[in-house]
Backbone bond lengths (Angstrom), bond angles and torsions (degrees), N, CA, C in turn:
res aa  C-N    CA-C-N  psi(-1)  N-CA   C-N-CA  omega(-1)  CA-C   N-CA-C  phi
1 X - - - 1.466 - - 1.503 108.35 -
2 X 1.271 115.59 124.72 1.441 119.57 -179.73 1.532 112.28 -105.53
3 X 1.314 115.88 124.21 1.450 122.00 176.86 1.533 108.90 -96.59
4 X 1.358 114.34 148.04 1.456 121.42 176.61 1.518 108.65 -124.88
5 X 1.311 116.97 150.21 1.478 119.76 176.05 1.517 108.37 -75.74
6 X 1.348 115.26 138.41 1.443 122.41 178.71 1.544 109.24 -82.98
7 X 1.328 116.97 135.41 1.448 122.91 176.11 1.499 109.51 -117.56
8 X 1.336 115.50 158.73 1.492 119.06 171.51 1.525 107.12 -81.74
9 X 1.311 117.13 170.36 1.460 122.22 -178.30 1.552 112.31 -62.80
10 X 1.307 117.01 -13.07 1.485 119.36 175.99 1.519 111.43 -105.93
11 X 1.327 117.21 11.77 1.478 121.20 173.28 1.473 118.14 89.81
12 X 1.305 119.27 9.78 1.455 122.78 -178.29 1.522 109.80 -88.39
13 X 1.291 118.50 137.09 1.470 123.33 178.64 1.530 108.86 -66.95
14 X 1.331 114.17 139.45 1.489 119.26 178.95 1.507 111.42 -100.43
15 X 1.349 119.27 -12.90 1.424 122.57 -175.57 1.523 112.83 85.87
16 X 1.316 116.32 -0.88 1.491 121.45 179.07 1.548 107.16 -100.41
17 X 1.325 113.81 163.28 1.479 119.73 175.15 1.530 105.82 -141.26
18 X 1.363 114.78 151.96 1.438 121.47 176.14 1.508 107.66 -141.74
19 X 1.325 116.08 165.06 1.439 121.49 174.57 1.536 108.41 -65.98
20 X 1.327 116.68 142.26 1.466 121.46 -178.87 1.526 111.61 -52.69
21 X 1.375 116.16 -42.27 1.431 119.69 179.85 1.553 113.64 -62.28
22 X 1.327 114.71 -34.59 1.442 121.35 177.68 1.581 109.42 -67.47
23 X 1.366 112.83 -41.89 1.457 116.30 179.24 1.545 110.59 -60.72
24 X 1.310 116.02 -40.98 1.464 120.73 179.49 1.509 113.52 -73.07
25 X 1.289 120.03 -32.48 1.458 120.41 -178.30 1.569 110.44 -80.55
26 X 1.339 115.72 -28.27 1.462 118.16 -176.68 1.529 113.56 -108.33
27 X 1.324 117.02 6.75 1.460 120.57 176.04 1.503 113.96 66.34
28 X 1.352 115.85 34.95 1.476 119.57 179.28 1.506 109.08 -83.17
29 X 1.340 115.30 135.72 1.471 122.66 179.60 1.533 109.02 -68.66
30 X 1.364 112.74 137.97 1.476 118.53 178.22 1.542 108.19 -154.47
31 X 1.332 116.18 179.65 1.461 120.61 -171.10 1.523 111.90 -108.69
32 X 1.325 115.21 143.22 1.505 122.68 173.54 1.498 107.99 -134.66
33 X 1.340 114.68 168.97 1.428 121.00 175.61 1.522 108.89 -129.10
34 X 1.316 117.22 139.76 1.456 123.47 175.77 1.526 108.63 -121.49
35 X 1.334 115.10 129.09 1.488 120.68 -179.78 1.513 106.27 -119.44
36 X 1.345 115.46 124.73 1.424 121.17 171.75 1.535 109.60 -103.23
37 X 1.338 115.19 135.26 1.419 123.22 -179.60 1.560 107.25 -110.05
38 X 1.343 114.59 132.24 1.474 120.69 -179.62 1.516 105.81 -124.06
39 X 1.306 116.97 132.77 1.476 119.32 178.09 1.539 111.26 -86.30
40 X 1.327 115.63 -179.96 1.446 119.59 -178.08 1.510 114.50 -63.05
41 X 1.334 115.45 -22.64 1.503 120.59 177.31 1.495 112.95 -84.84
42 X 1.351 116.49 -1.89 1.481 118.91 178.61 1.538 112.95 87.98
43 X 1.334 116.24 6.14 1.487 118.96 178.60 1.531 109.81 -82.21
44 X 1.294 115.77 154.28 1.459 122.52 179.39 1.530 109.82 -102.20
45 X 1.356 113.21 137.71 1.462 120.01 177.47 1.520 108.59 -84.92
46 X 1.330 115.57 128.85 1.426 122.98 171.75 1.526 108.72 -117.19
47 X 1.346 115.28 142.39 1.461 118.93 173.82 1.518 108.23 -104.11
48 X 1.345 115.31 145.75 1.473 118.84 172.55 1.531 105.91 -94.95
49 X 1.317 112.28 123.62 1.484 119.54 -177.17 1.512 108.99 -66.40
50 X 1.328 113.52 143.23 1.482 120.93 178.44 1.545 109.83 -58.80
51 X 1.320 114.69 153.11 1.455 118.87 174.91 1.532 113.43 -65.43
52 X 1.324 117.15 -17.45 1.447 122.57 -179.89 1.543 113.97 -84.64
53 X 1.347 118.47 -5.35 1.446 119.96 -178.36 1.551 111.61 -67.54
54 X 1.321 115.06 143.17 1.475 119.55 -179.56 1.531 112.22 -64.66
55 X 1.313 116.02 -42.19 1.439 121.61 -179.81 1.474 111.90 -114.84
56 X 1.325 118.13 137.67 1.443 126.05 175.45 1.554 112.85 53.91
57 X 1.336 118.49 47.79 1.474 117.46 176.73 1.533 110.06 -63.22
58 X 1.338 115.07 142.00 1.452 123.77 177.28 1.540 114.82 67.99
59 X 1.330 116.87 17.25 1.449 121.18 174.76 1.530 108.44 -98.06
60 X 1.325 115.06 154.40 1.473 120.25 172.98 1.522 107.79 -79.00
61 X 1.336 116.13 142.18 1.450 120.90 -171.76 1.521 109.08 -145.28
62 X 1.337 114.39 177.90 1.472 125.03 177.60 1.538 109.49 -49.17
63 X 1.323 118.56 147.58 1.430 123.69 -176.12 1.510 112.03 -49.99
64 X 1.327 118.47 -50.06 1.457 124.18 176.23 1.510 107.77 -151.19
65 X 1.276 117.96 137.37 1.474 121.27 179.91 1.503 108.95 -155.53
66 X 1.324 114.65 157.28 1.457 119.18 177.34 1.509 111.75 -176.65
67 X 1.333 111.76 172.86 1.480 120.67 179.34 1.548 110.37 -82.72
68 X 1.312 115.09 146.43 1.473 120.09 170.56 1.544 105.74 -83.13
69 X 1.311 114.32 127.26 1.464 118.89 173.17 1.511 107.00 -73.70
70 X 1.322 116.32 157.82 1.455 121.59 -178.36 1.573 108.41 -53.43
71 X 1.311 115.33 129.92 1.435 121.97 178.47 1.536 115.15 83.76
72 X 1.315 118.63 -3.27 1.474 123.12 -179.12 1.538 110.32 -65.92
73 X 1.348 112.35 149.16 1.491 122.58 167.03 1.511 105.06 -93.13
74 X 1.335 116.88 135.15 1.445 119.85 -170.68 1.556 112.75 -61.55
75 X 1.283 118.54 -41.75 1.492 119.40 -179.70 1.532 111.50 -66.05
76 X 1.348 115.70 -34.22 1.453 118.56 176.30 1.539 110.37 -65.73
77 X 1.348 116.25 -39.99 1.450 120.53 178.32 1.534 110.04 -64.11
78 X 1.327 115.51 -38.95 1.489 118.39 179.13 1.518 111.44 -63.85
79 X 1.326 117.33 -43.28 1.489 122.57 176.04 1.495 109.21 -59.65
80 X 1.349 117.88 -45.16 1.454 121.32 -179.67 1.537 111.95 -61.56
81 X 1.327 116.18 -44.93 1.480 119.84 -179.05 1.535 112.23 -65.51
82 X 1.331 116.30 -37.28 1.480 118.83 177.02 1.547 109.27 -60.82
83 X 1.303 116.02 -41.43 1.494 120.84 -177.63 1.558 108.94 -73.07
84 X 1.360 117.81 -49.05 1.452 121.04 -175.29 1.538 112.12 -62.41
85 X 1.357 116.08 -42.94 1.481 117.77 -173.68 1.498 113.90 -90.19
86 X 1.360 116.90 -35.04 1.459 121.12 -173.89 1.526 114.89 -113.51
87 X 1.353 116.01 -9.16 1.472 119.27 -177.33 1.507 114.75 68.84
88 X 1.381 116.20 24.59 1.431 121.06 -177.78 1.523 109.34 -109.06
89 X 1.334 116.63 126.53 1.450 121.62 177.47 1.522 109.81 -92.64
90 X 1.280 119.16 123.26 1.478 123.11 176.07 1.556 108.63 -130.69
91 X 1.309 114.52 163.22 1.466 120.68 173.79 1.523 107.90 -93.99
92 X 1.341 117.74 150.55 1.461 118.88 178.24 1.529 113.46 -55.23
93 X 1.341 115.99 -30.69 1.477 119.59 -179.20 1.531 112.74 -68.19
94 X 1.328 116.74 -12.65 1.492 120.62 179.85 1.533 110.26 -82.17
95 X 1.315 118.68 -2.03 1.454 124.07 -179.39 1.513 111.90 -99.17
96 X 1.293 117.37 127.32 1.465 122.02 176.66 1.541 108.06 -108.21
97 X 1.320 116.96 119.85 1.463 119.19 178.44 1.515 109.09 -67.63
98 X 1.340 116.28 133.90 1.463 121.06 176.54 1.510 112.42 -105.76
99 X 1.358 117.23 -51.39 1.498 119.40 -177.71 1.511 107.14 -174.85
100 X 1.355 113.28 167.71 1.473 121.91 173.29 1.513 108.69 -101.50
101 X 1.316 115.05 147.53 1.481 122.08 176.91 1.528 108.49 -125.57
102 X 1.278 115.56 141.75 1.494 120.70 172.93 1.553 103.98 -115.06
103 X 1.318 115.79 125.41 1.431 119.39 -177.85 1.500 115.70 -145.15
104 X 1.354 114.73 154.55 1.460 120.87 179.45 1.523 107.02 -134.28
105 X 1.321 112.63 144.72 1.471 119.53 175.70 1.517 107.89 -143.10
106 X 1.339 115.43 134.95 1.477 119.68 175.53 1.520 107.18 -122.28
107 X 1.339 117.07 126.27 1.454 121.62 -179.19 1.546 108.81 -68.84
108 X 1.305 115.85 153.81 1.443 121.97 -177.50 1.500 112.67 -61.25
109 X 1.326 117.58 -28.27 1.480 120.46 178.13 1.547 111.84 -86.41
110 X 1.316 117.80 -3.93 1.447 123.24 178.84 1.523 115.80 75.05
111 X 1.344 117.52 6.91 1.441 119.91 -177.25 1.579 111.24 -82.30
112 X 1.303 116.46 -23.29 1.460 120.93 179.13 1.517 111.62 -117.54
113 X 1.326 116.54 122.02 1.449 123.51 172.90 1.523 104.53 -121.78
114 X 1.325 116.61 95.18 1.454 121.09 -172.05 1.515 108.95 -99.26
115 X 1.312 116.98 113.91 1.495 125.03 179.98 1.532 106.51 -115.38
116 X 1.310 116.04 111.70 1.452 120.95 -173.79 1.547 114.51 -131.67
117 X 1.314 113.01 145.54 1.462 120.89 164.26 1.494 106.47 -106.38
118 X 1.301 118.09 120.83 1.479 123.07 -174.44 1.516 110.23 -114.80
119 X 1.320 115.65 128.59 1.441 121.89 168.84 1.502 107.83 -86.48
120 X 1.316 117.74 125.02 1.451 121.61 -175.85 1.489 109.38 -108.25
121 X 1.354 117.11 126.60 1.460 125.56 -176.03 1.478 112.54 -126.15
122 X 1.302 117.28 154.89 1.457 126.19 169.66 1.504 110.05 -108.32
123 X 1.306 117.41 127.69 1.439 122.38 176.16 1.503 107.55 -78.60
124 X 1.307 117.09 118.63 1.495 122.90 -176.53 1.529 110.56 -88.76
125 X 1.329 119.53 -11.73 1.452 122.92 178.55 1.516 108.91 -80.41
126 X 1.345 117.80 137.73 1.451 119.48 178.09 1.541 111.16 -67.86
127 X 1.316 116.32 130.00 1.452 123.44 -179.59 1.539 108.29 -125.36
128 X 1.268 116.54 113.95 1.478 120.82 179.99 1.520 109.42 -94.13
129 X 1.318 116.17 147.18 1.483 121.50 -177.87 1.516 113.01 -54.91
130 X 1.335 116.38 -36.18 1.466 117.81 -176.87 1.546 112.59 -76.00
131 X 1.327 117.45 -4.63 1.470 121.59 175.64 1.533 111.66 -86.20
132 X 1.285 118.70 -17.53 1.447 123.99 -171.93 1.533 111.47 -71.31
133 X 1.351 114.17 136.22 1.457 121.70 174.17 1.537 104.28 -127.63
134 X 1.350 115.27 95.46 1.463 120.92 -171.59 1.495 114.04 -76.43
135 X 1.303 117.44 139.40 1.477 123.03 173.34 1.541 107.04 -80.59
136 X 1.291 120.09 109.09 1.472 121.11 -176.56 1.528 115.29 -62.31
137 X 1.327 117.29 -20.50 1.475 119.37 176.42 1.533 109.96 -73.78
138 X 1.282 116.82 -23.23 1.496 120.86 -178.43 1.514 113.19 -107.44
139 X 1.359 115.63 -41.08 1.443 120.15 -166.24 1.557 109.35 -132.38
140 X 1.316 118.14 127.78 1.472 119.77 178.96 1.517 111.79 -97.06
141 X 1.312 120.27 -19.94 1.476 123.74 178.20 1.516 108.35 -165.66
142 X 1.323 115.28 163.31 1.443 120.64 175.24 1.555 105.89 -142.23
143 X 1.351 113.13 147.32 1.461 117.90 -175.46 1.523 109.26 -155.78
144 X 1.299 115.00 141.44 1.482 121.38 172.64 1.488 108.45 -84.73
145 X 1.365 113.72 135.76 1.455 121.49 173.33 1.545 108.06 -123.24
146 X 1.322 115.82 143.12 1.459 118.44 173.01 1.543 106.27 -72.59
147 X 1.334 115.35 154.07 1.445 119.65 179.75 1.523 112.16 -62.02
148 X 1.328 118.50 -42.20 1.497 118.38 176.39 1.543 111.75 -59.24
149 X 1.321 117.73 -38.28 1.451 121.22 178.46 1.520 111.77 -65.56
150 X 1.332 117.09 -43.44 1.463 121.48 178.14 1.533 108.37 -61.55
151 X 1.315 116.43 -47.86 1.506 119.45 -179.66 1.523 109.46 -58.74
152 X 1.316 117.91 -42.80 1.461 119.98 -178.84 1.541 111.15 -63.02
153 X 1.360 117.03 -45.94 1.442 118.89 178.14 1.474 114.35 -66.11
154 X 1.302 116.91 -35.32 1.493 119.48 177.36 1.544 109.77 -68.40
155 X 1.339 117.97 -40.57 1.468 120.66 -179.78 1.556 108.96 -66.16
156 X 1.350 117.88 -32.95 1.439 118.62 178.94 1.508 113.22 -75.19
157 X 1.333 116.06 -4.94 1.466 121.19 -176.94 1.525 109.53 51.61
158 X 1.298 115.36 49.79 1.467 123.15 -174.03 1.559 113.24 -66.50
159 X 1.307 116.56 -16.44 1.468 119.48 -178.48 1.509 114.20 71.70
160 X 1.337 114.63 13.66 1.463 119.95 179.16 1.535 113.41 -89.12
161 X 1.320 117.33 -17.76 1.468 121.89 -169.72 1.519 108.58 -115.81
162 X 1.335 116.45 142.78 1.464 120.50 172.27 1.529 106.69 -59.29
163 X 1.333 117.94 133.90 1.459 120.99 -173.23 1.547 114.20 -76.79
164 X 1.376 114.63 77.21 1.431 122.30 173.93 1.551 109.54 -99.18
165 X 1.299 117.98 48.44 1.472 121.85 -166.65 1.506 112.89 -53.44
166 X 1.349 116.97 -46.24 1.504 118.70 -179.39 1.555 110.20 -66.71
167 X 1.284 115.72 -38.82 1.478 117.84 178.05 1.524 112.94 -63.69
168 X 1.309 115.42 -45.56 1.477 119.18 178.87 1.569 109.70 -55.86
169 X 1.303 114.99 -48.46 1.452 119.96 -179.65 1.533 111.89 -58.54
170 X 1.324 116.25 -47.36 1.491 119.05 179.19 1.502 110.69 -68.03
171 X 1.315 118.65 -34.60 1.477 121.78 179.39 1.528 109.25 -62.06
172 X 1.337 116.51 -49.75 1.483 120.44 179.71 1.494 111.18 -59.82
173 X 1.331 118.20 -39.43 1.474 121.15 177.36 1.554 110.65 -63.85
174 X 1.320 115.19 -45.70 1.472 119.67 -178.56 1.512 110.24 -63.33
175 X 1.332 118.38 -40.40 1.481 120.88 -178.36 1.560 108.67 -69.24
176 X 1.333 116.83 -35.84 1.471 118.56 175.22 1.538 111.06 -62.04
177 X 1.321 116.37 -41.85 1.477 120.98 179.37 1.524 111.73 -64.02
178 X 1.326 116.68 -34.45 1.459 121.32 -179.68 1.552 111.29 -67.25
179 X 1.318 115.89 -28.66 1.465 120.38 178.44 1.505 112.12 -67.96
180 X 1.311 117.13 -28.78 1.459 123.91 -174.63 1.497 112.87 -73.64
């Protein structure tokens, strides 16, 4: 059973914790981490979500992402998610903070009301595709996409990617700023 820290709607810790399932069923705000991996060619790693995932099964998604357990430090959670989902060991110092995102998602059946504050990071350590050891319960495949290809697919509304539209836009802006 995984507990998460309860946040207010503006992201402040309340000192309370609830089971993650309760947070999702009751729309309780909580914290997640998103880690984007970029290879030496500047391509972004996307993972294809397992068919067993509750939300967006078989969609391409963030390189590695997950919930912070109650009391977690965000960089430690990012390191854990990189290892659990992709089999890649990194040091916390390999993560560069990009921005925070506030997001909500409600499943079509109404059973999940996911309200999250996500810390978004870029993994600065080189990660090659042949290094990945995917957790089949979480990830069915992983693939690097060039940014122009991702933008094209998102503009086509291909339905292949988890709809993180605001995050994609901010990510592309942040990566452009890093080039300067």
